[in-house]
C-alpha positions as MATLAB code, in Angstrom:
seq = 'MSSTTQGLDSIVEHSPDLIARFDRALRHVYVNARIERTLGLPRSRILGLTNRELGFSEAMTRKWDGALRTAFETGQPQRLEFSMPRDADGVSERLYESRIVPEQDASGEVTSVLGFTRDVTPYREVIAAWQHDDGSHRLTLDAADAGIFVVQDLRFRYVNPALAALFGYTPAEMEDRMGPLDFVLPEYREEVQARMLARVEGVVGFPYEVRCHARDGSFRDVIAWGVGMRYRGRSATVGTVIDVTDQRRAEKAIRKQEEQLRLITAQLPCILWTTDRALRLKHISGAAQDDLRPLLNARVGVRLDEALDGSPGDAAEGQRFLAAHQRAMEGGVESLDCELAGRIYDIRIEPRRHRDGRVAGLIGLAVDITTRKETEEKVRALQGELARVTRLGMLEGLASGLAHELNQPLSAIVSYADVCRTRVAEGPAGEVLEKLVAEAHRAAQIVQRMRRLARKAPVERAEVNVNALVRDSVAFVERQARDQGIEMVLALDEDLPPVLGDAIQIQQVVLNLVRNAMEALQGPEQRERRVTLGSCTVHDGTEVFAQVQVQDNGPGISEATRERLLEPMFTTRDEGLGFGLPISDMIVQAHGGRLELPQPGPAPMFRFTLPLSARASGHR';
ca = [
      -8.033    5.245   16.500;
      -5.431    7.681   15.566;
      -6.030    9.683   18.935;
      -5.622    6.901   20.767;
      -2.681    5.782   19.458;
      -0.745    8.598   19.551;
      -2.016    8.897   23.239;
      -0.515    5.605   23.901;
       2.916    5.790   22.102;
       3.182    9.194   24.431;
       2.448    7.159   27.394;
       5.015    4.334   26.603;
       7.331    6.667   25.183;
       7.817    8.769   28.538;
       7.044    5.702   31.179;
       9.212    5.950   34.105;
       9.523    2.189   33.397;
      11.590    0.584   30.996;
       9.683   -0.633   28.333;
      11.081   -2.950   25.222;
       9.620   -4.863   22.774;
      11.332   -8.335   21.444;
      11.295  -10.716   18.404;
      11.385  -14.575   18.412;
      15.256  -13.890   17.946;
      14.961  -11.959   21.176;
      16.059   -8.975   19.657;
      15.234   -5.783   20.729;
      12.705   -4.115   18.176;
      11.279   -1.162   20.380;
      12.752    0.138   23.665;
      11.483    3.584   25.363;
      13.318    6.526   26.203;
      13.830    5.659   29.633;
      15.888    2.591   27.964;
      18.174    4.949   26.348;
      18.996    6.982   29.404;
      19.598    3.923   31.472;
      21.914    2.499   29.237;
      23.792    5.602   27.622;
      23.160    4.683   24.184;
      20.712    5.508   21.621;
      18.350    3.247   19.925;
      20.244    2.912   16.973;
      22.911    1.194   19.059;
      20.516   -0.776   20.666;
      17.446   -1.929   18.224;
      18.211   -5.291   16.529;
      20.496   -6.476   19.357;
      19.906   -9.299   21.949;
      21.256   -8.621   25.346;
      23.981  -10.897   25.236;
      25.250   -8.683   22.177;
      24.581   -5.797   24.141;
      27.127   -6.956   27.078;
      24.683   -7.882   29.513;
      26.008  -10.291   31.766;
      25.619  -14.001   31.358;
      23.941  -14.853   34.255;
      20.912  -11.889   33.546;
      20.979  -12.723   29.765;
      20.245  -16.491   30.708;
      17.559  -15.498   33.196;
      15.824  -13.051   30.678;
      16.404  -15.295   27.466;
      14.793  -17.938   29.734;
      11.511  -15.854   30.278;
      11.374  -14.782   26.844;
      11.238  -17.998   25.698;
       8.737  -19.268   28.359;
       6.503  -16.280   27.194;
       7.038  -17.279   23.448;
       6.254  -20.855   24.134;
       3.660  -20.484   26.674;
       1.708  -17.108   25.889;
       1.729  -16.578   29.695;
       2.923  -13.454   30.992;
       6.147  -13.841   33.068;
       8.246  -12.190   35.959;
      11.789  -11.842   37.006;
      14.163   -9.737   38.823;
      17.786   -9.120   38.044;
      20.791   -6.607   38.876;
      22.858   -4.471   36.512;
      26.094   -2.552   38.100;
      25.348    1.282   39.070;
      28.941    2.195   38.418;
      31.625    0.953   36.349;
      33.227   -0.496   38.808;
      30.775   -3.107   39.156;
      30.626   -3.281   42.495;
      27.365   -1.459   43.415;
      24.140   -2.441   41.846;
      20.705   -1.761   41.075;
      17.828   -3.866   41.846;
      15.341   -4.196   39.118;
      11.842   -6.445   38.545;
      10.350   -6.728   35.407;
       7.191   -8.258   34.169;
       7.285  -10.170   30.514;
       3.528   -9.664   28.626;
       3.212  -11.907   24.991;
       1.802  -10.092   22.165;
      -0.346  -11.963   20.200;
      -1.811  -12.399   16.414;
      -5.204  -13.164   14.988;
      -4.590  -16.629   14.999;
      -3.085  -16.737   18.770;
       0.330  -17.083   17.838;
       2.792  -14.953   19.955;
       4.461  -12.363   17.568;
       6.569  -10.720   19.994;
       7.167   -9.959   23.532;
       6.476   -6.768   25.734;
       8.790   -6.070   28.325;
       8.180   -3.722   31.584;
      11.088   -3.258   33.679;
      11.083   -1.107   36.860;
      14.151   -0.183   39.103;
      13.014   -1.117   42.340;
      16.367   -0.255   44.734;
      15.272    2.402   46.461;
      12.026   -0.014   48.005;
      14.498   -2.632   48.859;
      16.968   -0.159   50.987;
      14.179    0.931   52.700;
      13.542   -2.662   53.870;
      16.787   -3.033   54.502;
      16.652   -0.127   56.469;
      13.409   -1.129   58.481;
      15.070   -4.292   59.146;
      18.023   -2.838   60.907;
      16.231    0.186   62.454;
      13.019    0.953   62.604;
      12.720    4.356   64.177;
      15.970    6.482   62.599;
      15.053    6.554   59.164;
      11.323    7.914   59.634;
      12.205   10.901   58.008;
      13.390    8.967   54.812;
      10.752    7.012   54.169;
       8.139   10.472   54.685;
      10.074   11.693   51.731;
      10.366    8.767   49.705;
       8.325    8.682   46.252;
       7.521    5.042   46.566;
       4.747    3.931   48.897;
       6.066    2.302   51.885;
       4.040    0.468   54.496;
       4.280   -1.739   57.854;
       1.903   -4.011   58.631;
       0.734   -5.764   61.527;
      -2.091   -7.853   62.973;
      -3.590   -6.705   59.241;
      -3.423   -2.810   59.991;
      -1.117   -0.478   59.060;
       1.206    0.423   61.611;
       2.910    2.974   59.634;
       2.406    4.310   56.100;
       4.156    7.166   54.098;
       2.701   10.417   52.195;
       3.241    8.607   49.026;
       1.225    5.404   49.849;
      -1.545    7.529   51.581;
      -1.742   10.132   48.732;
      -2.224    7.010   46.204;
      -5.408    6.088   48.021;
      -6.479    9.882   48.894;
      -6.110    9.945   52.320;
      -3.599   11.174   54.986;
      -1.004    9.012   57.073;
      -2.949    9.799   60.148;
      -6.337    8.297   58.813;
      -4.659    5.157   58.025;
      -2.137    4.265   60.278;
      -4.051    1.949   62.844;
      -7.268    2.454   61.742;
      -6.918    0.526   57.969;
      -5.693   -2.291   56.444;
      -4.882   -3.602   53.055;
      -8.191   -5.501   53.211;
     -10.093   -1.905   53.020;
      -8.758   -1.319   49.887;
      -8.120   -4.526   47.834;
     -11.255   -5.472   45.656;
     -12.980   -8.729   47.250;
     -11.686  -11.326   44.729;
      -8.026  -10.071   45.868;
      -8.721  -10.278   50.197;
      -8.281  -13.745   50.377;
      -4.762  -13.834   48.882;
      -3.716  -10.843   50.117;
      -4.438  -12.452   54.081;
      -2.485  -15.421   53.009;
       0.333  -13.568   51.715;
       1.119  -11.147   54.620;
       0.739  -14.191   57.291;
       3.402  -16.105   55.019;
       5.711  -12.724   55.540;
       5.093  -12.554   59.392;
       5.886  -16.510   59.430;
       8.980  -15.713   57.483;
       8.566  -17.123   54.147;
       9.829  -14.839   50.823;
       7.466  -14.667   48.447;
       7.459  -12.944   45.028;
       5.889   -9.523   44.527;
       2.052  -10.054   43.752;
      -0.078   -7.793   41.975;
      -3.722   -6.621   43.109;
      -6.665   -4.404   42.392;
      -7.541   -1.546   44.822;
     -10.024    1.357   45.501;
      -9.465    4.933   46.227;
     -11.290    6.991   48.374;
     -12.773    8.632   45.451;
     -13.944    5.745   44.207;
     -11.515    5.063   41.328;
      -9.174    2.084   41.150;
      -5.588    1.549   41.081;
      -3.903   -1.493   39.932;
      -0.428   -1.738   42.419;
       2.296   -4.644   42.887;
       3.128   -5.038   46.680;
       6.548   -6.476   47.702;
       7.012   -7.270   51.716;
       9.090   -9.302   53.846;
       9.192  -10.381   57.601;
      10.652   -8.123   60.166;
      10.213   -7.224   63.806;
       8.408   -3.876   64.591;
       8.415   -2.853   67.922;
       9.285   -6.111   69.263;
       6.287   -7.924   67.858;
       6.366   -9.583   64.139;
       5.263   -7.744   61.229;
       5.529   -7.058   57.381;
       7.340   -3.920   55.937;
       6.956   -3.674   51.954;
       6.704   -1.361   49.325;
       3.714   -0.465   46.939;
       4.373    0.573   43.224;
       1.392    2.093   41.593;
       1.266    0.493   37.738;
      -2.396    1.891   36.832;
      -0.793    3.864   33.811;
       1.284    1.041   33.013;
      -1.869   -1.591   32.915;
      -3.895    0.643   30.825;
      -1.716    1.333   28.584;
      -1.597   -2.472   28.296;
      -5.052   -2.412   27.976;
      -4.912   -0.167   25.502;
      -2.372   -1.909   23.284;
      -4.730   -4.783   23.482;
      -7.779   -3.105   22.803;
      -6.064   -1.541   19.883;
      -4.583   -4.724   18.445;
      -8.209   -6.532   18.844;
      -9.721   -3.376   16.604;
      -6.949   -3.866   14.208;
      -7.528   -7.722   14.481;
     -11.294   -7.178   13.675;
     -10.580   -4.619   10.667;
      -8.303   -6.538    9.021;
     -10.404  -10.125    9.291;
     -12.971   -8.192    7.740;
     -11.025   -6.486    4.824;
     -12.252   -8.008    1.518;
      -8.272   -8.328    0.393;
      -5.085  -10.035    1.729;
      -2.769   -8.800    4.455;
       0.490   -9.859    5.347;
       3.803   -9.117    7.010;
       6.767  -10.493    7.042;
      10.102  -10.096    9.034;
      13.719   -9.103    7.382;
      14.342  -12.800    6.713;
      10.518  -13.085    4.577;
       9.156  -15.298    6.869;
       5.446  -14.829    7.142;
       4.612  -13.187   10.639;
       0.890  -12.641   10.123;
      -1.979  -13.115    7.219;
      -5.424  -11.886    7.526;
      -8.348  -10.480    5.575;
     -11.684  -12.164    4.396;
     -10.140  -13.136    1.165;
      -6.900  -14.837    2.877;
      -8.290  -18.577    2.226;
      -7.617  -17.606   -1.574;
      -3.994  -17.325   -1.156;
      -3.128  -19.350    1.969;
      -3.460  -22.870   -0.139;
      -1.487  -21.343   -2.558;
       1.359  -20.252   -0.815;
       1.150  -23.086    1.784;
       1.263  -19.955    3.553;
       1.394  -20.328    7.416;
       2.750  -18.028   10.240;
       6.659  -18.604   10.430;
       7.504  -20.090    6.628;
       9.736  -17.991    4.329;
       7.919  -16.804    1.154;
      10.630  -19.153   -1.169;
       9.777  -22.165    0.865;
       6.266  -21.533    0.837;
       6.359  -20.837   -3.056;
       8.335  -23.966   -3.708;
       5.438  -26.086   -2.889;
       2.723  -24.338   -4.548;
       1.914  -26.270   -7.996;
       2.227  -24.269  -10.923;
       2.450  -20.571  -11.605;
       6.083  -20.528  -11.452;
       7.066  -17.774  -13.356;
       4.247  -15.361  -11.516;
       5.364  -16.908   -8.005;
       9.183  -15.767   -8.757;
       7.845  -12.176   -9.716;
       5.991  -12.525   -6.409;
       8.847  -13.348   -4.819;
      11.053  -10.904   -6.308;
       8.940   -8.092   -5.678;
       9.330   -9.048   -1.875;
      13.430   -8.877   -2.281;
      13.318   -5.661   -3.674;
      10.992   -3.894   -1.424;
      13.271   -5.231    1.094;
      15.777   -2.597   -0.078;
      13.407    0.141    1.181;
      11.292    0.847   -2.087;
       7.640    0.243   -2.856;
       6.734   -2.364   -4.976;
       3.331   -2.389   -7.053;
       2.315   -5.501   -9.461;
      -0.410   -7.482  -11.231;
       0.182  -10.917  -10.661;
      -2.203  -13.960  -11.762;
      -1.720  -16.556   -9.266;
      -3.872  -20.074   -8.709;
      -6.408  -18.689  -11.666;
      -7.043  -15.595  -10.083;
      -5.376  -12.086  -10.654;
      -4.439  -10.232   -7.728;
      -3.218   -6.454   -7.583;
      -0.556   -6.509   -5.101;
       1.506   -3.680   -3.126;
       4.425   -4.245   -0.714;
       6.093   -1.792    0.996;
       8.747   -2.078    4.418;
       8.155   -1.652    7.660;
      10.421    0.074    9.762;
      12.072    0.751   12.958;
      11.667    4.134   14.771;
      15.542    4.647   13.506;
      14.325    4.206    9.882;
      16.146    0.798    9.617;
      14.183   -1.918    7.840;
      12.458   -4.776   10.001;
      10.332   -6.644    7.369;
       7.794   -5.960    5.069;
       3.984   -5.462    4.900;
       2.101   -6.644    1.617;
      -1.741   -6.045    0.630;
      -3.317   -7.941   -2.166;
      -6.406   -7.225   -3.861;
      -8.558   -9.628   -5.869;
      -8.931   -7.986   -9.461;
      -9.906  -10.674  -11.154;
     -13.523   -9.883  -11.993;
     -12.580   -6.054  -12.535;
      -9.904   -7.271  -15.327;
     -12.787   -9.413  -16.767;
     -15.431   -6.672  -16.829;
     -12.435   -4.620  -18.696;
     -12.075   -7.422  -20.886;
     -15.855   -7.275  -21.699;
     -16.006   -3.403  -22.086;
     -13.460   -3.144  -24.318;
     -15.172   -6.025  -26.708;
     -18.057   -3.944  -26.629;
     -15.979   -0.587  -27.320;
     -14.646   -2.410  -30.702;
     -18.104   -3.657  -31.373;
     -18.687   -0.340  -31.399;
     -15.959    1.261  -33.136;
     -16.654   -1.152  -35.796;
     -20.595    0.009  -36.328;
     -19.377    3.065  -36.489;
     -16.645    2.477  -39.148;
     -19.447    1.171  -40.994;
     -21.569    4.646  -40.757;
     -18.768    6.278  -41.815;
     -18.613    4.046  -45.189;
     -22.132    5.171  -45.793;
     -20.706    8.462  -45.969;
     -17.617    6.979  -48.277;
     -19.560    5.165  -50.754;
     -20.702    7.776  -53.044;
     -16.731    8.694  -53.153;
     -15.897    5.185  -53.507;
     -18.084    4.584  -56.564;
     -16.105    7.426  -58.386;
     -12.700    6.185  -56.701;
     -13.377    2.578  -58.599;
     -14.919    4.113  -61.835;
     -12.009    5.953  -62.478;
      -9.564    2.650  -62.507;
     -11.853    0.271  -63.981;
     -12.538    2.926  -67.154;
      -8.767    2.786  -67.676;
      -8.663   -0.812  -67.314;
     -11.231   -1.026  -70.058;
      -9.937    1.503  -71.968;
      -6.135   -0.030  -71.716;
      -7.299   -3.134  -72.301;
      -9.187   -2.347  -75.821;
      -5.971   -0.421  -77.182;
      -3.885   -3.502  -75.748;
      -6.068   -5.895  -77.870;
      -5.370   -3.582  -80.743;
      -1.759   -3.040  -80.298;
      -1.166   -6.805  -79.951;
      -2.913   -7.043  -83.436;
      -0.955   -4.437  -84.814;
       2.663   -4.621  -82.562;
       4.418   -4.404  -79.113;
       1.960   -3.548  -76.364;
       4.406   -3.793  -73.216;
       3.735   -0.078  -72.279;
       0.466   -0.306  -72.338;
       0.553   -3.544  -70.560;
       2.308   -1.403  -67.442;
      -0.685    1.456  -67.285;
      -3.441   -1.594  -67.067;
      -1.800   -3.348  -64.265;
      -0.916   -0.145  -62.385;
      -4.725    0.892  -62.769;
      -5.858   -3.049  -61.641;
      -3.693   -2.329  -58.432;
      -5.161    0.649  -57.845;
      -8.380   -0.865  -57.785;
      -7.733   -3.314  -55.658;
      -6.006   -1.576  -52.962;
      -9.053    0.956  -52.774;
     -11.258   -2.293  -52.157;
      -8.669   -3.378  -49.506;
      -8.408   -0.360  -47.713;
     -12.572   -0.458  -47.612;
     -12.453   -3.919  -46.504;
     -10.138   -3.206  -43.722;
     -12.086   -0.345  -42.303;
     -15.120   -2.577  -42.144;
     -14.304   -5.909  -40.915;
     -14.793   -7.454  -37.991;
     -11.512   -8.813  -35.941;
      -9.927   -9.199  -32.466;
      -8.111   -6.004  -31.639;
      -4.236   -6.751  -32.473;
      -1.667   -4.789  -30.821;
       1.398   -4.122  -33.719;
       3.920   -1.842  -34.620;
       1.933    0.770  -36.550;
       3.471    3.545  -38.845;
       1.419    6.717  -37.871;
       2.528    8.627  -41.230;
       1.397    5.857  -43.530;
      -1.641    5.723  -41.746;
      -2.247    9.647  -42.276;
      -1.572    9.303  -46.202;
      -3.871    6.341  -46.231;
      -6.628    8.248  -44.509;
      -6.078   11.253  -46.544;
      -5.985    8.623  -50.188;
      -9.596    8.112  -48.616;
     -11.231   11.377  -48.758;
      -8.798   12.926  -51.446;
     -11.701   12.543  -54.074;
     -14.235   14.432  -51.895;
     -12.037   16.984  -50.720;
     -11.539   17.648  -54.416;
     -14.860   17.812  -54.898;
     -15.450   20.514  -51.967;
     -12.552   22.687  -53.362;
     -10.928   21.565  -49.870;
      -6.508   21.359  -49.681;
      -5.046   18.506  -48.011;
      -1.622   19.560  -46.703;
       0.526   16.916  -44.987;
       3.158   18.180  -42.629;
       4.864   14.843  -41.358;
       7.907   13.980  -38.975;
       9.378   11.536  -41.522;
      11.717   10.008  -38.587;
       8.708    9.634  -36.614;
       9.380    6.078  -34.463;
       6.434    3.343  -34.686;
       4.311    3.277  -32.100;
       2.611    0.126  -30.558;
      -1.492   -0.292  -31.186;
      -4.213   -1.417  -33.615;
      -3.729    0.212  -37.257;
      -7.317   -0.013  -38.196;
      -8.703    1.785  -35.031;
      -5.735    4.370  -34.738;
      -6.892    5.113  -38.732;
     -10.285    5.377  -37.524;
      -9.525    8.274  -35.264;
      -7.602    9.993  -38.080;
     -10.221    9.513  -40.571;
     -12.963   10.995  -37.992;
     -10.642   14.058  -37.014;
     -10.388   14.418  -40.842;
     -13.980   14.079  -41.620;
     -14.856   16.570  -39.032;
     -12.516   18.877  -40.379;
     -13.848   18.624  -43.874;
     -17.613   19.682  -42.181;
     -16.417   22.693  -40.478;
     -15.597   24.200  -43.792;
     -18.679   23.742  -45.656;
     -20.219   27.345  -45.052;
     -20.612   29.283  -47.613;
     -18.575   32.047  -46.194;
     -15.335   30.078  -46.437;
     -13.737   30.526  -49.655;
     -10.146   29.219  -48.753;
     -10.716   25.744  -47.535;
      -7.700   23.744  -46.176;
      -7.142   21.005  -43.725;
      -3.481   20.443  -42.233;
      -2.413   17.261  -40.980;
       0.878   16.589  -38.849;
       2.981   14.782  -36.946;
       5.728   14.342  -34.108;
       7.094   13.282  -31.591;
       6.438   14.754  -27.469;
       7.554   14.259  -24.280;
       5.795   13.955  -20.751;
       7.674   13.520  -17.935;
       9.800   11.049  -19.022;
       8.126    9.225  -21.705;
       7.796   10.012  -25.361;
       4.783    9.920  -27.601;
       4.030   10.082  -30.980;
       1.736   12.850  -31.790;
      -0.881   13.543  -34.575;
      -2.643   17.073  -35.350;
      -5.868   17.628  -37.686;
      -6.379   21.401  -38.179;
      -8.830   23.342  -40.524;
      -9.336   26.862  -40.913;
     -12.695   27.435  -40.349;
     -14.588   29.062  -38.038;
     -13.457   26.909  -35.087;
     -16.034   26.305  -31.787;
     -17.236   27.867  -28.899;
     -16.900   27.439  -25.335;
     -20.197   25.860  -24.959;
     -19.523   23.149  -27.623;
     -15.954   22.381  -26.545;
     -17.052   21.319  -23.421;
     -20.030   18.773  -24.622;
     -17.204   17.399  -27.603;
     -16.982   14.150  -26.051;
     -20.620   13.356  -24.997;
     -21.933   10.717  -26.745;
     -24.681   11.771  -29.290;
     -23.917   15.923  -29.120;
     -23.317   16.873  -32.747;
     -23.533   20.177  -34.349;
     -24.592   18.776  -37.852;
     -28.263   17.526  -38.400;
     -27.040   14.302  -39.704;
     -24.834   13.382  -37.260;
     -24.816   10.544  -34.746;
     -22.575   12.114  -32.085;
     -20.173    8.800  -31.746;
     -17.075    9.755  -33.293;
     -15.239   12.056  -30.974;
     -16.569    9.652  -28.174;
     -15.243    6.571  -30.145;
     -11.982    8.327  -30.758;
     -11.127    9.399  -27.405;
     -12.073    5.971  -25.902;
      -9.762    4.176  -28.899;
      -6.910    6.893  -27.819;
      -7.022    6.305  -23.944;
      -7.260    2.410  -24.346;
      -3.514    2.824  -26.635;
      -2.127    4.627  -23.526;
      -2.700    8.299  -24.974;
      -4.701   11.358  -24.924;
      -6.878   12.908  -27.234;
      -6.911   16.982  -26.714;
      -9.565   18.968  -27.315;
      -8.802   22.408  -29.613;
      -9.389   25.778  -27.677;
     -12.408   28.113  -28.572;
     -11.736   30.084  -31.842;
     -10.741   30.001  -35.129;
      -8.713   27.388  -36.767;
      -8.978   24.694  -34.120;
      -6.326   21.878  -34.001;
      -7.222   18.218  -32.731;
      -4.208   16.388  -31.355;
      -3.983   12.917  -30.190;
      -0.873   11.105  -28.732;
       0.257    7.458  -28.869;
       2.946    5.769  -27.001;
       6.052    4.519  -28.986;
       6.549    0.710  -29.392;
       8.567   -0.384  -26.850;
      11.408   -0.880  -29.461;
      11.350    2.262  -30.639;
      11.407    3.812  -27.085;
      14.161    1.812  -26.160;
      16.098    3.354  -28.932;
      15.584    6.675  -28.166;
];
């Protein structure tokens, strides 16, 4: 359809006719190059103005405005004649004929009007010359570009070369041998004969349009105009013929393009609308338009703020919807998710522009994403459940360490209790009681950490201290690391701002990476074993993120292994399930961050980023 559009634009832009489009306020919203040349003004000085604002005469303005309003009200084409001064002195004039064609939307409402205007001064001058002298102007008539004829007794008595060429003949082949009825299609013959008779009888009629066939079988759309006169002593009709075939072809192409566009937009599974500069709805279409129409009381001609006033509920979302339109009128593109009448829409609004770049109105597109959002919520719930199951599997690996960790403070509690009992009998026991309480708290903290990690609870986003989570995670594996001879090193940015997220899920990511790093150091050839955990802030464009790094000093991974690390159920360990890294990646992405895999080679480093909380971002 793009090639058709380009061809149509070229025809309209370079047409010898003056072509303009008017909106309901009778303002020019398009003019072609011929109008610029005729008025001596650039488009930027014409668009957006009415005929009166352009300084046309009061008589011409009334005639044009009346015809335009009639076309808008009735939806029927109109014709008119008018004159404009030729020179600055305003004495000599040029004569014009115009055809006004309404343009309608899918609902049948007239949204704009096209005006096709042609300078007919030469044709009228020719006819005037014939009326005063039927012989001395023959050379002038033969040289004219317009088709000129004299008809007597329904036979051509004179045709100039331009008219003969239009139908594929020579003047000699047509004069005294053929008449208008030999060229017009059968359905027009009665009308043409009646009009010719009326001219002979002195009745002056308006130009009329007929379709004719040429010698080669092609069709020509022409506008004929004529008056009665005396020719060689007898009544005759002298007139002109204007070829409007290209113009009609352009109009037909416009109508076809509009119909194709209406059919396409009517079937789109979305809602499409346009507005003018006052945010009045000009067009609504799409297979889903009935979802939005009741909500906004949406109908063509209604301003958005008026439509929203009548919508029940959704006041805040409706105001967001309206505010996005108002911002788009300033020239930008607006995108938002909006919940209206219980449905969620992905909405995009952008300006419609005139050829000179001025904003003419807006075009909006709304896609119902309610089902998609519901599916996303279900997927997130399933991901949370899968993450919980993985955490339980992780607890199994930590069980022996947990038993050992709890055994130490509990044994200490028993010992201190025995000492305390003895000292109570002997004297002061304050210091022993403090140690007793501290060990009890230590045991309670270990149990609480394990319960938090294992619990099933909804995801709750809150400000999270990432450094505290890292330290807490190290505490989980500290005993196991000691037993395996692994040194745990912390390199944390103590000024790291908080992030927004779920603490349990973020800690699960850290633990997954730490356990993987520890397991990568289990080879017998690995003498020095070290896992380093770090934190810092990083920039990605205009956004700032918190970054956590987990690095071991082991042999690293191969390129083939790296490519499969995020595949579910891929593992390099006999006892592994292959879910740890894929779930960690899902958790990080759900938080708006990114998990970075290490490059092949020794001392691999895993990194993941998390967006800072809104408060932290605003203070940086």
